[in-house]
C-alpha positions in Angstrom: 20.4 63.1 68.8 20.1 59.5 67.8 16.9 57.6 67.5 16.9 53.8 67.1 14.2 52.3 65.0 13.8 48.6 66.0 11.7 47.1 63.2 10.5 43.9 61.9 8.7 43.0 58.6 6.4 40.3 57.5 6.3 39.4 53.8 4.5 37.3 51.3 5.6 33.7 51.6 5.0 30.2 50.2 6.1 26.7 50.7 8.8 26.7 48.0 9.6 29.5 45.5 7.5 32.6 45.3 5.5 33.1 42.2 7.0 35.8 40.0 10.2 35.4 41.9 9.9 37.8 44.8 8.5 38.3 48.3 6.8 41.6 49.1 6.4 43.3 52.5 2.9 42.9 53.9 3.5 44.4 57.4 5.9 46.8 59.0 6.2 47.0 62.8 8.6 49.2 64.7 9.5 50.8 68.0 11.3 54.1 68.2 13.8 54.4 71.1 15.8 57.6 71.9 19.4 57.9 72.9 18.4 57.6 76.6 16.7 54.3 76.1 13.2 55.7 76.3 10.5 54.1 74.1 9.0 57.0 72.2 6.3 55.4 70.0 5.2 52.4 67.9 4.5 52.0 64.2 2.3 49.3 62.8 1.0 49.2 59.2 -0.1 46.5 56.7 1.1 46.8 53.2 -0.8 45.8 50.0 1.4 43.5 47.8 1.2 44.4 44.1 3.1 41.6 42.3 1.5 38.7 44.1 -1.5 40.2 45.7 -3.1 37.0 47.0 -1.6 35.6 50.2 -0.9 31.9 50.3 -2.5 29.7 52.8 0.9 29.1 54.3 1.5 32.8 54.7 -1.9 33.4 56.3 -1.3 30.6 58.8 2.3 31.6 59.6 1.6 35.3 60.1 -2.1 35.3 61.1 -2.5 38.2 58.6 -5.8 38.0 56.7 -6.3 38.7 53.1 -8.7 41.5 53.9 -6.1 43.3 56.0 -3.6 43.6 53.1 -6.4 44.3 50.6 -7.5 47.4 52.6 -3.9 48.5 53.1 -2.0 51.1 51.1 0.9 50.0 48.8 4.5 50.0 49.9 5.4 53.3 48.2 2.8 55.1 50.4 3.4 53.2 53.6 7.2 53.6 53.5 6.8 57.4 53.4 4.7 57.2 56.6 7.4 55.0 58.1 10.2 57.3 57.2 8.3 60.3 58.5 7.3 58.6 61.7 10.9 57.4 62.4 12.4 60.7 61.3 14.7 58.5 59.3 15.5 61.0 56.4 17.6 64.0 57.5 18.6 62.6 60.8 21.1 60.3 62.4 18.6 57.6 63.2 19.6 54.0 63.0 17.3 51.3 61.7 17.8 48.0 63.4 16.5 44.5 62.7 17.2 40.9 63.7 19.1 39.5 60.7 19.8 40.9 57.3 16.7 39.6 55.5 14.6 42.6 56.6 17.1 45.0 55.1 17.0 43.0 51.8 13.2 43.1 51.8 13.2 46.9 52.3 15.8 47.3 49.5 13.9 45.1 47.1 10.5 46.8 47.7 12.2 50.2 47.3 13.6 49.1 44.0 10.2 47.6 42.9 8.3 50.8 43.8 11.1 53.2 42.6 11.6 54.6 46.1 15.0 56.0 47.3 16.8 53.6 49.6 19.9 55.6 50.7 18.4 55.7 54.2 19.2 52.0 54.5 22.9 53.1 54.9 22.1 53.5 58.6 21.1 49.9 59.0 22.3 47.8 61.9 21.9 44.0 62.0 21.3 43.3 65.7 21.5 39.5 65.3 25.1 39.8 64.1 26.0 42.1 67.0 24.2 39.8 69.4 26.3 36.9 68.1 29.5 38.9 68.8 28.3 39.8 72.3 27.5 36.2 73.1 30.3 34.5 71.2 29.5 30.8 71.9 32.0 28.3 70.5 31.4 28.7 66.8 30.5 32.3 67.1 26.8 32.3 66.2 23.8 32.1 68.5 21.3 29.5 67.5 17.6 29.9 67.8 14.6 32.0 66.8 14.0 35.5 68.1 11.4 34.0 70.4 13.9 31.6 71.9 16.5 34.3 72.4 13.9 36.6 74.1 13.0 33.8 76.5 16.7 32.9 77.0 17.4 36.6 78.0 14.8 36.3 80.7 11.8 38.0 79.0 8.4 36.7 78.2 7.7 36.7 74.5 4.6 38.9 74.2 2.2 39.2 71.3 2.1 36.9 68.3 5.2 35.4 66.8 5.6 36.3 63.1 3.7 39.5 63.5 5.9 42.5 62.7 4.8 44.7 65.7 5.2 41.8 68.2 8.6 40.8 66.9 9.7 44.4 66.9 8.5 45.0 70.5 10.2 41.8 71.7 13.5 42.7 69.9 13.3 46.0 71.6 13.5 44.2 75.0 16.9 42.6 73.9 18.0 46.0 72.4 17.3 47.8 75.7 18.9 45.1 77.9 22.2 45.6 76.0 21.6 49.2 75.2 25.2 50.4 76.0 26.9 47.5 74.2 25.7 47.9 70.6 28.0 49.5 68.1 26.7 52.1 65.7 28.8 53.6 62.9 27.6 56.3 60.5 
């Protein structure tokens, strides 16, 4: 039976280019939903960045994530195993879903950096692209942040914007509203 992992990531960020050329995941938030549309559980973990371990002032302000939170966290190679186990993502027909393709790229890049298998990303679904198709408005793309779309769809945006668990929980509201309209191919 399918599970849907609705997830969001926060990553190191700067005004301008990242030092040493890459952004690293610093938080994973996700909601697991079964084939009946039941929310089964939540996943929330901070991740300790290794290439650029110090968060920029811009990043701390944007995400409200504190340096101490990532300093105390485990590295990506450990946290991703917890995530995959929690989501039953290996050896199953689960789909991992995010709002836009950037989160898939971040996962892929961190898997490469930490020498972690990433075949499980083959079951990735970009909900923003599908939402754009559902809502085809003139030029074919829906404008606005996730928060604006959540409010436009009649929901209250709960939690803190740019926090992985809050963004995942709010995306799950849209996912469940259009539960029977998403397309999943394995």
